[in-house]
N, CA, C and O atoms as a Tripos MOL2 file, in Angstrom:
@<TRIPOS>MOLECULE
protein
  284   283    71     0     0
PROTEIN
NO_CHARGES

@<TRIPOS>ATOM
      1 N          -3.5780   -4.2690  -17.5820 N.3       1 MET1
      2 CA         -4.3450   -5.4670  -18.1420 C.3       1 MET1
      3 C          -4.8840   -5.6110  -19.6240 C.2       1 MET1
      4 O          -6.1000   -5.7640  -19.7360 O.2       1 MET1
      5 N          -4.2180   -5.5850  -20.6180 N.am      2 ASN2
      6 CA         -4.7710   -5.1720  -22.2170 C.3       2 ASN2
      7 C          -6.1920   -6.0720  -21.8870 C.2       2 ASN2
      8 O          -6.3420   -6.9850  -21.0740 O.2       2 ASN2
      9 N          -7.1290   -5.4890  -22.7900 N.am      3 ARG3
     10 CA         -8.6140   -6.0890  -23.2020 C.3       3 ARG3
     11 C          -8.0760   -7.5480  -23.3670 C.2       3 ARG3
     12 O          -8.5630   -8.1840  -22.4320 O.2       3 ARG3
     13 N          -7.4820   -8.1680  -23.9450 N.am      4 LEU4
     14 CA         -7.4700   -9.4710  -24.3130 C.3       4 LEU4
     15 C          -7.3690  -10.2400  -23.4010 C.2       4 LEU4
     16 O          -7.9230  -11.3350  -23.4900 O.2       4 LEU4
     17 N          -6.5030   -9.8270  -22.0560 N.am      5 ALA5
     18 CA         -6.6900  -10.5900  -20.7990 C.3       5 ALA5
     19 C          -7.4130  -10.3760  -20.2880 C.2       5 ALA5
     20 O          -7.6710  -11.2570  -19.4680 O.2       5 ALA5
     21 N          -8.3880   -9.1040  -20.2550 N.am      6 LEU6
     22 CA         -9.9410   -9.2270  -19.6320 C.3       6 LEU6
     23 C         -10.6940   -9.7150  -20.5380 C.2       6 LEU6
     24 O         -11.8120   -9.6710  -20.0240 O.2       6 LEU6
     25 N         -10.7940  -10.1440  -21.5420 N.am      7 ALA7
     26 CA        -11.3170  -11.3160  -21.9580 C.3       7 ALA7
     27 C         -10.9960  -12.7150  -21.6570 C.2       7 ALA7
     28 O         -11.8830  -13.5680  -21.6430 O.2       7 ALA7
     29 N          -9.8590  -12.9690  -21.4330 N.am      8 LEU8
     30 CA         -9.5020  -14.4600  -21.2850 C.3       8 LEU8
     31 C          -9.6860  -14.7230  -19.8200 C.2       8 LEU8
     32 O          -9.7260  -15.8850  -19.4170 O.2       8 LEU8
     33 N          -9.8400  -13.3660  -18.7310 N.am      9 PHE9
     34 CA         -9.8740  -13.7260  -17.0920 C.3       9 PHE9
     35 C         -11.3910  -14.7440  -17.1750 C.2       9 PHE9
     36 O         -11.5340  -15.9660  -17.2140 O.2       9 PHE9
     37 N         -11.8520  -14.2160  -17.1770 N.am     10 PRO10
     38 CA        -13.8970  -15.1180  -16.4710 C.3      10 PRO10
     39 C         -13.3010  -16.2630  -17.0780 C.2      10 PRO10
     40 O         -13.4320  -17.0090  -16.1090 O.2      10 PRO10
     41 N         -12.6690  -17.0750  -18.0610 N.am     11 MET11
     42 CA        -12.3600  -18.5820  -18.3910 C.3      11 MET11
     43 C         -11.3070  -18.8820  -17.8250 C.2      11 MET11
     44 O         -11.2930  -19.9240  -17.1700 O.2      11 MET11
     45 N         -10.0640  -18.0230  -17.9130 N.am     12 ILE12
     46 CA         -9.3560  -18.5470  -17.2830 C.3      12 ILE12
     47 C          -9.6190  -19.2300  -15.3150 C.2      12 ILE12
     48 O          -9.4550  -20.3890  -14.9360 O.2      12 ILE12
     49 N         -10.0570  -17.9880  -14.4410 N.am     13 ALA13
     50 CA        -10.6890  -17.4810  -13.2530 C.3      13 ALA13
     51 C         -11.4950  -18.6450  -13.1390 C.2      13 ALA13
     52 O         -11.2140  -19.4130  -12.2190 O.2      13 ALA13
     53 N         -13.0650  -19.1120  -14.3900 N.am     14 THR14
     54 CA        -13.6600  -20.4650  -13.3470 C.3      14 THR14
     55 C         -12.8800  -21.6910  -13.9380 C.2      14 THR14
     56 O         -13.4050  -22.7750  -13.6840 O.2      14 THR14
     57 N         -11.9470  -21.7200  -14.5360 N.am     15 THR15
     58 CA        -10.9370  -23.1090  -14.7980 C.3      15 THR15
     59 C          -9.7970  -23.2210  -13.4630 C.2      15 THR15
     60 O          -9.4490  -24.2950  -12.9730 O.2      15 THR15
     61 N          -9.3800  -22.0540  -13.0710 N.am     16 LEU16
     62 CA         -8.5600  -22.5940  -12.1520 C.3      16 LEU16
     63 C          -9.1830  -22.7480  -10.8750 C.2      16 LEU16
     64 O          -8.8140  -23.5690  -10.0360 O.2      16 LEU16
     65 N         -10.2850  -21.8200  -10.7160 N.am     17 MET17
     66 CA        -11.3330  -22.3270   -9.1720 C.3      17 MET17
     67 C         -11.7250  -23.5280   -8.9600 C.2      17 MET17
     68 O         -11.8240  -24.2090   -7.9390 O.2      17 MET17
     69 N         -12.0660  -23.8160  -10.7100 N.am     18 GLY18
     70 CA        -12.7870  -25.6240  -10.1060 C.3      18 GLY18
     71 C         -11.4870  -26.1080  -10.3600 C.2      18 GLY18
     72 O         -11.6600  -27.3080  -10.5770 O.2      18 GLY18
     73 N         -10.6130  -25.9260  -10.4300 N.am     19 ILE19
     74 CA         -9.2320  -27.2540  -10.3510 C.3      19 ILE19
     75 C          -9.0870  -27.2930   -8.8540 C.2      19 ILE19
     76 O          -9.2160  -28.3250   -8.1950 O.2      19 ILE19
     77 N          -8.7540  -25.8550   -8.2500 N.am     20 ALA20
     78 CA         -8.5680  -25.6440   -6.8660 C.3      20 ALA20
     79 C          -9.4070  -26.1190   -5.8600 C.2      20 ALA20
     80 O          -9.0190  -26.4980   -4.7550 O.2      20 ALA20
     81 N         -10.8270  -26.0890   -6.3400 N.am     21 VAL21
     82 CA        -11.9880  -26.7470   -5.3630 C.3      21 VAL21
     83 C         -12.0640  -28.1940   -5.4550 C.2      21 VAL21
     84 O         -12.1940  -28.9440   -4.4870 O.2      21 VAL21
     85 N         -11.9470  -28.6640   -7.0890 N.am     22 VAL22
     86 CA        -11.7160  -30.2240   -7.3140 C.3      22 VAL22
     87 C         -10.5200  -30.9170   -6.1550 C.2      22 VAL22
     88 O         -10.6590  -31.9930   -5.5740 O.2      22 VAL22
     89 N          -9.2240  -29.8690   -6.0090 N.am     23 ALA23
     90 CA         -8.2770  -30.3640   -5.5870 C.3      23 ALA23
     91 C          -8.5390  -30.7650   -4.1450 C.2      23 ALA23
     92 O          -8.1640  -31.8070   -3.6080 O.2      23 ALA23
     93 N          -9.2880  -29.7090   -3.5630 N.am     24 VAL24
     94 CA         -9.7850  -29.9580   -2.5370 C.3      24 VAL24
     95 C         -10.6420  -30.5300   -1.6050 C.2      24 VAL24
     96 O         -10.6400  -30.5060   -0.3740 O.2      24 VAL24
     97 N         -11.7150  -31.2890   -2.8040 N.am     25 LEU25
     98 CA        -12.4800  -31.8350   -2.2790 C.3      25 LEU25
     99 C         -11.8740  -33.5670   -2.0060 C.2      25 LEU25
    100 O         -12.1030  -34.3820   -1.1130 O.2      25 LEU25
    101 N         -10.9920  -33.6110   -3.2890 N.am     26 THR26
    102 CA        -10.6370  -35.0420   -3.3820 C.3      26 THR26
    103 C          -9.4100  -35.4020   -2.2020 C.2      26 THR26
    104 O          -9.0560  -36.5610   -1.9840 O.2      26 THR26
    105 N          -8.8940  -34.3390   -1.5650 N.am     27 MET27
    106 CA         -7.7570  -34.5050   -0.3280 C.3      27 MET27
    107 C          -9.0890  -35.2900    0.6030 C.2      27 MET27
    108 O         -10.3040  -35.3390    0.4110 O.2      27 MET27
    109 N          -8.1200  -35.8910    1.7560 N.am     28 ASP28
    110 CA         -8.8720  -36.5990    2.7930 C.3      28 ASP28
    111 C          -9.0060  -35.4980    3.7230 C.2      28 ASP28
    112 O          -8.6630  -35.7860    4.8700 O.2      28 ASP28
    113 N          -9.4610  -34.1730    3.5150 N.am     29 ILE29
    114 CA         -9.7830  -33.3170    4.6240 C.3      29 ILE29
    115 C         -11.5140  -33.1320    4.8310 C.2      29 ILE29
    116 O         -12.3530  -33.6810    4.1170 O.2      29 ILE29
    117 N         -11.7880  -32.2650    5.9300 N.am     30 TRP30
    118 CA        -13.3970  -32.0680    6.3560 C.3      30 TRP30
    119 C         -13.7790  -30.8050    4.8780 C.2      30 TRP30
    120 O         -13.4320  -29.6250    4.8430 O.2      30 TRP30
    121 N         -14.2410  -31.2500    4.2600 N.am     31 ALA31
    122 CA        -14.9910  -30.5980    3.0890 C.3      31 ALA31
    123 C         -15.8830  -29.5910    3.6840 C.2      31 ALA31
    124 O         -16.9750  -29.4090    3.1440 O.2      31 ALA31
    125 N         -15.5820  -28.9650    4.6510 N.am     32 THR32
    126 CA        -16.4650  -28.1380    5.1970 C.3      32 THR32
    127 C         -16.4190  -26.7010    3.9510 C.2      32 THR32
    128 O         -15.6220  -26.5900    3.0190 O.2      32 THR32
    129 N         -17.6040  -25.6830    4.3520 N.am     33 GLY33
    130 CA        -17.2660  -24.6490    3.3750 C.3      33 GLY33
    131 C         -16.1440  -23.6870    3.4020 C.2      33 GLY33
    132 O         -16.0500  -22.7550    2.6020 O.2      33 GLY33
    133 N         -15.1600  -23.9760    4.4930 N.am     34 GLN34
    134 CA        -13.5160  -23.0080    4.4310 C.3      34 GLN34
    135 C         -12.6300  -22.9760    3.3490 C.2      34 GLN34
    136 O         -12.1840  -22.2150    2.4910 O.2      34 GLN34
    137 N         -12.5370  -24.6520    3.9390 N.am     35 PRO35
    138 CA        -11.6300  -24.9870    2.7210 C.3      35 PRO35
    139 C         -11.8980  -24.9000    1.7610 C.2      35 PRO35
    140 O         -11.0340  -24.2330    1.1910 O.2      35 PRO35
    141 N         -13.0120  -25.3240    0.8030 N.am     36 ILE36
    142 CA        -13.5800  -24.9780   -0.1140 C.3      36 ILE36
    143 C         -13.9100  -23.5120   -1.0330 C.2      36 ILE36
    144 O         -14.2920  -23.3010   -2.1840 O.2      36 ILE36
    145 N         -13.5520  -22.6720    0.1100 N.am     37 LEU37
    146 CA        -14.0520  -21.0170   -0.1640 C.3      37 LEU37
    147 C         -12.6540  -20.8480   -0.7140 C.2      37 LEU37
    148 O         -12.4690  -20.6120   -1.9080 O.2      37 LEU37
    149 N         -11.5480  -20.9850    0.2690 N.am     38 TRP38
    150 CA        -10.1590  -20.8080    0.2360 C.3      38 TRP38
    151 C          -9.6550  -21.4470   -1.4380 C.2      38 TRP38
    152 O          -9.2160  -20.7500   -2.3520 O.2      38 TRP38
    153 N          -9.8300  -22.6170   -1.4610 N.am     39 ALA39
    154 CA         -9.7860  -23.0060   -3.0500 C.3      39 ALA39
    155 C          -9.7420  -22.3070   -3.8190 C.2      39 ALA39
    156 O          -8.8110  -21.9720   -4.5520 O.2      39 ALA39
    157 N         -11.4350  -21.7780   -3.7090 N.am     40 ALA40
    158 CA        -11.9550  -20.8860   -4.7810 C.3      40 ALA40
    159 C         -11.4500  -19.2920   -4.8580 C.2      40 ALA40
    160 O         -11.6140  -18.5390   -5.8180 O.2      40 ALA40
    161 N         -10.9200  -19.0400   -3.8350 N.am     41 VAL41
    162 CA        -10.1230  -17.4900   -3.6530 C.3      41 VAL41
    163 C          -9.2850  -17.7000   -4.5220 C.2      41 VAL41
    164 O          -9.1950  -17.2390   -5.6600 O.2      41 VAL41
    165 N          -8.2820  -18.8400   -3.6450 N.am     42 ALA42
    166 CA         -6.5750  -18.7620   -4.0730 C.3      42 ALA42
    167 C          -6.9530  -19.0810   -5.8540 C.2      42 ALA42
    168 O          -6.3240  -18.3110   -6.5800 O.2      42 ALA42
    169 N          -7.7680  -19.9740   -6.5370 N.am     43 GLY43
    170 CA         -8.1960  -20.0420   -7.6930 C.3      43 GLY43
    171 C          -8.4420  -18.8210   -8.3880 C.2      43 GLY43
    172 O          -7.9050  -18.6060   -9.4740 O.2      43 GLY43
    173 N          -9.0200  -18.2090   -7.9810 N.am     44 PHE44
    174 CA         -9.0110  -16.1460   -8.4610 C.3      44 PHE44
    175 C          -8.0910  -15.8260   -8.1240 C.2      44 PHE44
    176 O          -7.5270  -16.7930   -8.6370 O.2      44 PHE44
    177 N          -7.3070  -15.3060   -7.6840 N.am     45 VAL45
    178 CA         -5.9460  -14.6090   -6.9880 C.3      45 VAL45
    179 C          -4.9350  -15.3500   -8.0530 C.2      45 VAL45
    180 O          -3.9330  -14.7020   -8.3550 O.2      45 VAL45
    181 N          -5.0580  -16.2980   -8.4900 N.am     46 VAL46
    182 CA         -3.6990  -17.1900   -9.5070 C.3      46 VAL46
    183 C          -4.0220  -16.7940  -11.0250 C.2      46 VAL46
    184 O          -3.1350  -16.7830  -11.8790 O.2      46 VAL46
    185 N          -5.8190  -16.3570  -11.3960 N.am     47 SER47
    186 CA         -5.8400  -16.4450  -12.1890 C.3      47 SER47
    187 C          -5.2620  -15.0950  -13.0070 C.2      47 SER47
    188 O          -4.7730  -15.1310  -14.1370 O.2      47 SER47
    189 N          -5.4460  -13.7960  -12.1060 N.am     48 ILE48
    190 CA         -5.4460  -13.0610  -12.5160 C.3      48 ILE48
    191 C          -3.7790  -12.5980  -13.5790 C.2      48 ILE48
    192 O          -3.6520  -12.0820  -14.6900 O.2      48 ILE48
    193 N          -2.5270  -13.2120  -12.3180 N.am     49 PRO49
    194 CA         -1.6340  -13.2580  -13.8410 C.3      49 PRO49
    195 C          -1.2500  -14.1160  -14.7080 C.2      49 PRO49
    196 O          -0.3700  -14.1420  -15.5680 O.2      49 PRO49
    197 N          -1.9690  -14.7480  -14.3850 N.am     50 VAL50
    198 CA         -2.1510  -16.0620  -15.6360 C.3      50 VAL50
    199 C          -2.6510  -15.4990  -16.7150 C.2      50 VAL50
    200 O          -2.1080  -15.6670  -17.8070 O.2      50 VAL50
    201 N          -3.7180  -14.7760  -16.5740 N.am     51 SER51
    202 CA         -4.3040  -14.1130  -17.7800 C.3      51 SER51
    203 C          -3.7090  -13.2910  -18.4130 C.2      51 SER51
    204 O          -3.6180  -13.0890  -19.6240 O.2      51 SER51
    205 N          -3.1940  -12.6910  -17.3350 N.am     52 TRP52
    206 CA         -1.9440  -11.3750  -17.8690 C.3      52 TRP52
    207 C          -1.0730  -11.8610  -18.9470 C.2      52 TRP52
    208 O          -0.9200  -11.2750  -20.0180 O.2      52 TRP52
    209 N          -0.4260  -13.1340  -18.5550 N.am     53 TRP53
    210 CA          0.5010  -13.6540  -19.3810 C.3      53 TRP53
    211 C          -0.0270  -14.3640  -20.1170 C.2      53 TRP53
    212 O           0.7550  -14.2830  -21.0640 O.2      53 TRP53
    213 N          -0.9220  -15.1480  -20.4830 N.am     54 ILE54
    214 CA         -1.6380  -15.6350  -21.5020 C.3      54 ILE54
    215 C          -1.5500  -14.4080  -22.6760 C.2      54 ILE54
    216 O          -0.8560  -14.3850  -23.6930 O.2      54 ILE54
    217 N          -2.5490  -13.3560  -22.1410 N.am     55 GLY55
    218 CA         -2.6290  -12.5610  -22.9980 C.3      55 GLY55
    219 C          -1.5990  -11.9960  -23.8790 C.2      55 GLY55
    220 O          -1.6150  -11.6990  -25.0740 O.2      55 GLY55
    221 N          -0.4780  -11.9120  -22.7430 N.am     56 ARG56
    222 CA          0.4890  -11.3840  -23.4160 C.3      56 ARG56
    223 C           1.2780  -11.9500  -24.8030 C.2      56 ARG56
    224 O           1.6920  -11.5520  -25.8920 O.2      56 ARG56
    225 N           1.1760  -13.2960  -23.8840 N.am     57 GLN57
    226 CA          1.5540  -14.1150  -25.1320 C.3      57 GLN57
    227 C           1.4390  -14.2520  -26.4220 C.2      57 GLN57
    228 O           2.3230  -14.4140  -27.2630 O.2      57 GLN57
    229 N          -0.1910  -14.1490  -26.5900 N.am     58 ILE58
    230 CA         -0.5150  -14.0980  -27.6120 C.3      58 ILE58
    231 C          -0.3860  -13.0730  -28.5790 C.2      58 ILE58
    232 O          -0.2020  -13.1870  -29.7900 O.2      58 ILE58
    233 N          -0.5520  -11.6880  -27.6310 N.am     59 THR59
    234 CA         -0.2120  -10.2600  -28.2620 C.3      59 THR59
    235 C           1.1110  -10.4450  -29.2640 C.2      59 THR59
    236 O           1.1340  -10.2520  -30.4790 O.2      59 THR59
    237 N           2.1110  -10.8390  -28.4730 N.am     60 ALA60
    238 CA          3.1490  -11.4370  -28.8640 C.3      60 ALA60
    239 C           3.3850  -12.1260  -30.1640 C.2      60 ALA60
    240 O           4.0900  -11.8880  -31.1450 O.2      60 ALA60
    241 N           2.2950  -13.3450  -29.7230 N.am     61 ALA61
    242 CA          2.5410  -14.2770  -31.2110 C.3      61 ALA61
    243 C           2.3950  -13.7910  -32.4230 C.2      61 ALA61
    244 O           3.2110  -14.0030  -33.3200 O.2      61 ALA61
    245 N           1.1450  -12.9640  -32.5820 N.am     62 THR62
    246 CA          0.2870  -12.5600  -33.4750 C.3      62 THR62
    247 C           0.8900  -11.0410  -33.9020 C.2      62 THR62
    248 O           0.6710  -10.7070  -35.0660 O.2      62 THR62
    249 N           1.4370  -10.3470  -33.2710 N.am     63 ALA63
    250 CA          1.8020   -8.9900  -33.7520 C.3      63 ALA63
    251 C           2.5620   -9.3590  -34.8170 C.2      63 ALA63
    252 O           3.1320  -10.4430  -34.9500 O.2      63 ALA63
    253 N           2.5630   -8.3540  -35.6470 N.am     64 PRO64
    254 CA          3.2020   -8.5400  -37.4560 C.3      64 PRO64
    255 C           5.3690   -8.0060  -36.7650 C.2      64 PRO64
    256 O           5.7790   -7.1060  -36.0320 O.2      64 PRO64
    257 N           5.8740   -8.7950  -37.2940 N.am     65 ARG65
    258 CA          7.0140   -8.8150  -37.0240 C.3      65 ARG65
    259 C           7.6830   -7.1490  -37.9580 C.2      65 ARG65
    260 O           7.3430   -6.7480  -39.0710 O.2      65 ARG65
    261 N           8.7180   -6.4950  -36.9520 N.am     66 LYS66
    262 CA          9.2510   -5.3600  -37.6180 C.3      66 LYS66
    263 C          10.4960   -5.8430  -38.5640 C.2      66 LYS66
    264 O          11.2410   -6.8220  -38.5230 O.2      66 LYS66
    265 N          10.3770   -4.6510  -39.4850 N.am     67 GLY67
    266 CA         11.2800   -5.2040  -40.5220 C.3      67 GLY67
    267 C          11.6840   -6.6830  -41.1320 C.2      67 GLY67
    268 O          12.7200   -7.0010  -41.7160 O.2      67 GLY67
    269 N          10.8480   -7.2620  -40.8960 N.am     68 GLY68
    270 CA         10.7860   -8.4970  -41.9220 C.3      68 GLY68
    271 C          10.4660   -8.0020  -43.1940 C.2      68 GLY68
    272 O          10.2070   -6.8220  -43.4310 O.2      68 GLY68
    273 N          10.4980   -9.3720  -44.4190 N.am     69 ALA69
    274 CA         10.4960   -9.3330  -45.2200 C.3      69 ALA69
    275 C           8.9740   -9.3600  -45.8790 C.2      69 ALA69
    276 O           8.1340  -10.1200  -45.3970 O.2      69 ALA69
    277 N           8.5970   -8.3490  -47.1980 N.am     70 ALA70
    278 CA          7.1150   -8.2960  -46.9430 C.3      70 ALA70
    279 C           6.9560   -9.3010  -48.1310 C.2      70 ALA70
    280 O           7.5370   -9.1420  -49.2050 O.2      70 ALA70
    281 N           6.0050  -10.4980  -47.8140 N.am     71 GLY71
    282 CA          5.5570  -11.3060  -48.6000 C.3      71 GLY71
    283 C           5.7070  -11.8440  -49.5130 C.2      71 GLY71
    284 O           4.8490  -12.6310  -49.9130 O.2      71 GLY71
@<TRIPOS>BOND
     1     1     2 1
     2     2     3 1
     3     3     4 2
     4     3     5 am
     5     5     6 1
     6     6     7 1
     7     7     8 2
     8     7     9 am
     9     9    10 1
    10    10    11 1
    11    11    12 2
    12    11    13 am
    13    13    14 1
    14    14    15 1
    15    15    16 2
    16    15    17 am
    17    17    18 1
    18    18    19 1
    19    19    20 2
    20    19    21 am
    21    21    22 1
    22    22    23 1
    23    23    24 2
    24    23    25 am
    25    25    26 1
    26    26    27 1
    27    27    28 2
    28    27    29 am
    29    29    30 1
    30    30    31 1
    31    31    32 2
    32    31    33 am
    33    33    34 1
    34    34    35 1
    35    35    36 2
    36    35    37 am
    37    37    38 1
    38    38    39 1
    39    39    40 2
    40    39    41 am
    41    41    42 1
    42    42    43 1
    43    43    44 2
    44    43    45 am
    45    45    46 1
    46    46    47 1
    47    47    48 2
    48    47    49 am
    49    49    50 1
    50    50    51 1
    51    51    52 2
    52    51    53 am
    53    53    54 1
    54    54    55 1
    55    55    56 2
    56    55    57 am
    57    57    58 1
    58    58    59 1
    59    59    60 2
    60    59    61 am
    61    61    62 1
    62    62    63 1
    63    63    64 2
    64    63    65 am
    65    65    66 1
    66    66    67 1
    67    67    68 2
    68    67    69 am
    69    69    70 1
    70    70    71 1
    71    71    72 2
    72    71    73 am
    73    73    74 1
    74    74    75 1
    75    75    76 2
    76    75    77 am
    77    77    78 1
    78    78    79 1
    79    79    80 2
    80    79    81 am
    81    81    82 1
    82    82    83 1
    83    83    84 2
    84    83    85 am
    85    85    86 1
    86    86    87 1
    87    87    88 2
    88    87    89 am
    89    89    90 1
    90    90    91 1
    91    91    92 2
    92    91    93 am
    93    93    94 1
    94    94    95 1
    95    95    96 2
    96    95    97 am
    97    97    98 1
    98    98    99 1
    99    99   100 2
   100    99   101 am
   101   101   102 1
   102   102   103 1
   103   103   104 2
   104   103   105 am
   105   105   106 1
   106   106   107 1
   107   107   108 2
   108   107   109 am
   109   109   110 1
   110   110   111 1
   111   111   112 2
   112   111   113 am
   113   113   114 1
   114   114   115 1
   115   115   116 2
   116   115   117 am
   117   117   118 1
   118   118   119 1
   119   119   120 2
   120   119   121 am
   121   121   122 1
   122   122   123 1
   123   123   124 2
   124   123   125 am
   125   125   126 1
   126   126   127 1
   127   127   128 2
   128   127   129 am
   129   129   130 1
   130   130   131 1
   131   131   132 2
   132   131   133 am
   133   133   134 1
   134   134   135 1
   135   135   136 2
   136   135   137 am
   137   137   138 1
   138   138   139 1
   139   139   140 2
   140   139   141 am
   141   141   142 1
   142   142   143 1
   143   143   144 2
   144   143   145 am
   145   145   146 1
   146   146   147 1
   147   147   148 2
   148   147   149 am
   149   149   150 1
   150   150   151 1
   151   151   152 2
   152   151   153 am
   153   153   154 1
   154   154   155 1
   155   155   156 2
   156   155   157 am
   157   157   158 1
   158   158   159 1
   159   159   160 2
   160   159   161 am
   161   161   162 1
   162   162   163 1
   163   163   164 2
   164   163   165 am
   165   165   166 1
   166   166   167 1
   167   167   168 2
   168   167   169 am
   169   169   170 1
   170   170   171 1
   171   171   172 2
   172   171   173 am
   173   173   174 1
   174   174   175 1
   175   175   176 2
   176   175   177 am
   177   177   178 1
   178   178   179 1
   179   179   180 2
   180   179   181 am
   181   181   182 1
   182   182   183 1
   183   183   184 2
   184   183   185 am
   185   185   186 1
   186   186   187 1
   187   187   188 2
   188   187   189 am
   189   189   190 1
   190   190   191 1
   191   191   192 2
   192   191   193 am
   193   193   194 1
   194   194   195 1
   195   195   196 2
   196   195   197 am
   197   197   198 1
   198   198   199 1
   199   199   200 2
   200   199   201 am
   201   201   202 1
   202   202   203 1
   203   203   204 2
   204   203   205 am
   205   205   206 1
   206   206   207 1
   207   207   208 2
   208   207   209 am
   209   209   210 1
   210   210   211 1
   211   211   212 2
   212   211   213 am
   213   213   214 1
   214   214   215 1
   215   215   216 2
   216   215   217 am
   217   217   218 1
   218   218   219 1
   219   219   220 2
   220   219   221 am
   221   221   222 1
   222   222   223 1
   223   223   224 2
   224   223   225 am
   225   225   226 1
   226   226   227 1
   227   227   228 2
   228   227   229 am
   229   229   230 1
   230   230   231 1
   231   231   232 2
   232   231   233 am
   233   233   234 1
   234   234   235 1
   235   235   236 2
   236   235   237 am
   237   237   238 1
   238   238   239 1
   239   239   240 2
   240   239   241 am
   241   241   242 1
   242   242   243 1
   243   243   244 2
   244   243   245 am
   245   245   246 1
   246   246   247 1
   247   247   248 2
   248   247   249 am
   249   249   250 1
   250   250   251 1
   251   251   252 2
   252   251   253 am
   253   253   254 1
   254   254   255 1
   255   255   256 2
   256   255   257 am
   257   257   258 1
   258   258   259 1
   259   259   260 2
   260   259   261 am
   261   261   262 1
   262   262   263 1
   263   263   264 2
   264   263   265 am
   265   265   266 1
   266   266   267 1
   267   267   268 2
   268   267   269 am
   269   269   270 1
   270   270   271 1
   271   271   272 2
   272   271   273 am
   273   273   274 1
   274   274   275 1
   275   275   276 2
   276   275   277 am
   277   277   278 1
   278   278   279 1
   279   279   280 2
   280   279   281 am
   281   281   282 1
   282   282   283 1
   283   283   284 2
@<TRIPOS>SUBSTRUCTURE
     1 MET1         2 RESIDUE 1 A MET
     2 ASN2         6 RESIDUE 1 A ASN
     3 ARG3        10 RESIDUE 1 A ARG
     4 LEU4        14 RESIDUE 1 A LEU
     5 ALA5        18 RESIDUE 1 A ALA
     6 LEU6        22 RESIDUE 1 A LEU
     7 ALA7        26 RESIDUE 1 A ALA
     8 LEU8        30 RESIDUE 1 A LEU
     9 PHE9        34 RESIDUE 1 A PHE
    10 PRO10       38 RESIDUE 1 A PRO
    11 MET11       42 RESIDUE 1 A MET
    12 ILE12       46 RESIDUE 1 A ILE
    13 ALA13       50 RESIDUE 1 A ALA
    14 THR14       54 RESIDUE 1 A THR
    15 THR15       58 RESIDUE 1 A THR
    16 LEU16       62 RESIDUE 1 A LEU
    17 MET17       66 RESIDUE 1 A MET
    18 GLY18       70 RESIDUE 1 A GLY
    19 ILE19       74 RESIDUE 1 A ILE
    20 ALA20       78 RESIDUE 1 A ALA
    21 VAL21       82 RESIDUE 1 A VAL
    22 VAL22       86 RESIDUE 1 A VAL
    23 ALA23       90 RESIDUE 1 A ALA
    24 VAL24       94 RESIDUE 1 A VAL
    25 LEU25       98 RESIDUE 1 A LEU
    26 THR26      102 RESIDUE 1 A THR
    27 MET27      106 RESIDUE 1 A MET
    28 ASP28      110 RESIDUE 1 A ASP
    29 ILE29      114 RESIDUE 1 A ILE
    30 TRP30      118 RESIDUE 1 A TRP
    31 ALA31      122 RESIDUE 1 A ALA
    32 THR32      126 RESIDUE 1 A THR
    33 GLY33      130 RESIDUE 1 A GLY
    34 GLN34      134 RESIDUE 1 A GLN
    35 PRO35      138 RESIDUE 1 A PRO
    36 ILE36      142 RESIDUE 1 A ILE
    37 LEU37      146 RESIDUE 1 A LEU
    38 TRP38      150 RESIDUE 1 A TRP
    39 ALA39      154 RESIDUE 1 A ALA
    40 ALA40      158 RESIDUE 1 A ALA
    41 VAL41      162 RESIDUE 1 A VAL
    42 ALA42      166 RESIDUE 1 A ALA
    43 GLY43      170 RESIDUE 1 A GLY
    44 PHE44      174 RESIDUE 1 A PHE
    45 VAL45      178 RESIDUE 1 A VAL
    46 VAL46      182 RESIDUE 1 A VAL
    47 SER47      186 RESIDUE 1 A SER
    48 ILE48      190 RESIDUE 1 A ILE
    49 PRO49      194 RESIDUE 1 A PRO
    50 VAL50      198 RESIDUE 1 A VAL
    51 SER51      202 RESIDUE 1 A SER
    52 TRP52      206 RESIDUE 1 A TRP
    53 TRP53      210 RESIDUE 1 A TRP
    54 ILE54      214 RESIDUE 1 A ILE
    55 GLY55      218 RESIDUE 1 A GLY
    56 ARG56      222 RESIDUE 1 A ARG
    57 GLN57      226 RESIDUE 1 A GLN
    58 ILE58      230 RESIDUE 1 A ILE
    59 THR59      234 RESIDUE 1 A THR
    60 ALA60      238 RESIDUE 1 A ALA
    61 ALA61      242 RESIDUE 1 A ALA
    62 THR62      246 RESIDUE 1 A THR
    63 ALA63      250 RESIDUE 1 A ALA
    64 PRO64      254 RESIDUE 1 A PRO
    65 ARG65      258 RESIDUE 1 A ARG
    66 LYS66      262 RESIDUE 1 A LYS
    67 GLY67      266 RESIDUE 1 A GLY
    68 GLY68      270 RESIDUE 1 A GLY
    69 ALA69      274 RESIDUE 1 A ALA
    70 ALA70      278 RESIDUE 1 A ALA
    71 GLY71      282 RESIDUE 1 A GLY
């Protein structure tokens, strides 16, 4: 995982964990501790490849182009 992905990970993880927890709370299931905890864990796990992918996309978009015309 590159440094940009590591910098993006805390923001992406909290966002996805929050979305998952809110989704569990809005469902009409018994919102005890266990489904909320599993939703937060699922958001955390999903955020690992998401932050890696977003980091790669940003790095590719900002990298200098090879063989391009100078200026």
